[in-house]
C-alpha positions as a printed NumPy array, in Angstrom:
array([[ 17.949,  -7.478,  -7.422],
       [ 17.868,  -7.302,  -3.672],
       [ 21.494,  -6.93 ,  -2.712],
       [ 23.2  ,  -5.28 ,  -5.672],
       [ 24.668,  -8.512,  -6.965],
       [ 24.047, -10.104, -10.368],
       [ 20.752, -11.633,  -9.205],
       [ 17.983, -10.912, -11.714],
       [ 14.382,  -9.909, -11.888],
       [ 12.106, -10.903, -14.639],
       [  8.685,  -9.63 , -15.652],
       [  5.491, -11.489, -16.091],
       [  3.393, -10.348, -18.977],
       [  0.249, -11.389, -20.722],
       [  2.425, -13.107, -23.394],
       [  3.008, -16.347, -21.452],
       [  5.404, -17.923, -20.911],
       [  7.782, -15.063, -21.582],
       [  7.356, -11.458, -20.488],
       [  8.726,  -8.438, -22.365],
       [ 12.069,  -7.154, -21.063],
       [ 12.772, -10.383, -19.165],
       [ 15.955, -12.354, -18.516],
       [ 16.154, -16.054, -17.723],
       [ 18.579, -18.523, -16.19 ],
       [ 19.986, -19.809, -12.914],
       [ 20.73 , -16.275, -11.68 ],
       [ 17.038, -15.343, -11.759],
       [ 15.658, -14.558,  -8.3  ],
       [ 11.993, -13.661,  -8.662],
       [  9.52 , -12.516, -11.159],
       [  7.09 ,  -9.598, -10.861],
       [  4.358,  -8.089, -12.969],
       [  5.81 ,  -5.764, -15.543],
       [  3.212,  -5.407, -18.252],
       [  0.441,  -2.81 , -18.467],
       [  1.202,  -1.345, -15.051],
       [ -0.778,   1.907, -14.498],
       [  1.458,   4.915, -13.724],
       [  1.12 ,   8.623, -13.154],
       [  4.578,   9.164, -14.743],
       [  3.938,  10.322, -18.249],
       [  7.594,  10.206, -19.287],
       [  7.925,   7.591, -22.036],
       [  4.856,   5.666, -21.067],
       [  2.521,   3.82 , -23.397],
       [ -0.795,   5.608, -23.741],
       [ -3.738,   3.26 , -23.857],
       [ -7.052,   4.908, -24.75 ],
       [ -9.445,   4.58 , -21.838],
       [ -6.817,   3.221, -19.467],
       [ -4.433,   6.156, -19.112],
       [ -0.679,   5.768, -18.992],
       [  0.886,   2.32 , -18.734],
       [  4.388,   1.245, -17.798],
       [  6.136,  -1.937, -18.948],
       [  9.185,  -4.152, -18.599],
       [ 11.711,  -4.635, -15.738],
       [ 11.56 ,  -0.836, -15.139],
       [  7.955,  -1.451, -14.018],
       [  8.66 ,  -4.697, -12.166],
       [ 11.718,  -3.517, -10.165],
       [  9.806,  -0.83 ,  -8.223],
       [  7.224,  -3.428,  -7.302],
       [  9.932,  -5.651,  -5.79 ],
       [ 11.581,  -2.615,  -4.104],
       [  8.239,  -1.614,  -2.521],
       [  7.794,  -5.225,  -1.326],
       [ 11.184,  -5.211,   0.33 ],
       [ 10.24 ,  -1.939,   2.056],
       [  7.046,  -3.409,   3.354],
       [  8.861,  -6.525,   4.587],
       [ 11.418,  -4.356,   6.368],
       [  8.674,  -2.226,   7.907],
       [  6.976,  -5.372,   9.172],
       [ 10.203,  -6.633,  10.797],
       [ 13.   ,  -3.961,  10.864],
       [ 15.452,  -6.374,  12.475],
       [ 15.714,  -8.516,   9.286],
       [ 19.029,  -8.345,   7.381],
       [ 18.999,  -8.266,   3.579],
       [ 19.818, -11.949,   3.284],
       [ 16.781, -12.892,   5.36 ],
       [ 14.548, -10.525,   3.373],
       [ 15.768, -12.139,   0.17 ],
       [ 14.786, -15.589,   1.567],
       [ 11.368, -14.265,   2.61 ],
       [ 10.773, -12.912,  -0.949],
       [ 11.865, -16.178,  -2.486],
       [ 10.12 , -18.52 ,  -0.076],
       [  6.735, -16.67 ,  -0.287],
       [  6.693, -16.528,  -4.115],
       [  3.829, -18.159,  -6.019],
       [  4.8  , -21.043,  -8.313],
       [  3.315, -20.266, -11.692],
       [  3.164, -22.037, -15.095],
       [  3.557, -25.48 , -13.555],
       [  3.243, -27.143, -16.93 ],
       [  6.004, -25.276, -18.749],
       [  8.036, -23.68 , -15.959],
       [ 10.495, -26.577, -15.66 ],
       [ 10.441, -26.445, -11.836],
       [ 13.202, -28.338, -10.094],
       [ 13.526, -28.169,  -6.259],
       [ 11.296, -25.135,  -6.055],
       [ 13.185, -23.169,  -8.736],
       [ 12.673, -22.382, -12.401],
       [ 15.065, -20.932, -14.933],
       [ 12.031, -19.074, -16.36 ],
       [ 10.608, -17.751, -13.116],
       [ 13.229, -17.974, -10.467],
       [ 11.482, -18.738,  -7.138],
       [  8.135, -17.673,  -8.694],
       [  5.895, -14.649,  -8.935],
       [  6.258, -12.057,  -6.142],
       [  3.527, -12.419,  -3.5  ],
       [  3.804,  -9.307,  -1.268],
       [  0.991, -10.378,   1.043],
       [  2.597, -13.776,   1.879],
       [  6.037, -12.135,   2.207],
       [  4.845,  -9.58 ,   4.779],
       [  2.949, -12.306,   6.661],
       [  6.124, -14.399,   6.734],
       [  8.237, -11.447,   7.933],
       [  5.73 , -10.827,  10.826],
       [  6.113, -14.404,  11.976],
       [  9.892, -14.305,  12.145],
       [ 11.565, -13.379,  15.458],
       [ 12.483,  -9.69 ,  15.638],
       [ 15.379,  -8.312,  17.591],
       [ 15.13 ,  -5.046,  19.439],
       [ 16.67 ,  -2.173,  17.596],
       [ 19.328,  -0.381,  19.592],
       [ 20.437,   3.176,  19.069],
       [ 23.893,   4.427,  19.965]])
């Protein structure tokens, strides 16, 4: 959810093709990893012997997308939210090509694909940036 609307985020888990805590449909924007994410937050996490504390679901995936948006904005502070949203969508990796039911670059299972932060930041750096003016 990049703009506060009803756009959705889904998670990608080891249980292909569906992740835990996910949602699907035309309103889906992007998917991000949301299964077995290491965390230092010990509040309601899943303890995995030898691996420490793990975080799961959209509650784990949403901070990943938020951090990506922050990095994109840092790379090009003149971008407005609509352009950042396009950067996130356009730089996503297409996954599960066999079962993803991709049509015109979109899937009801994966939205625009799996978040690719590296490609999104590279894309933002290539876009024109306007000087920031202060009052």
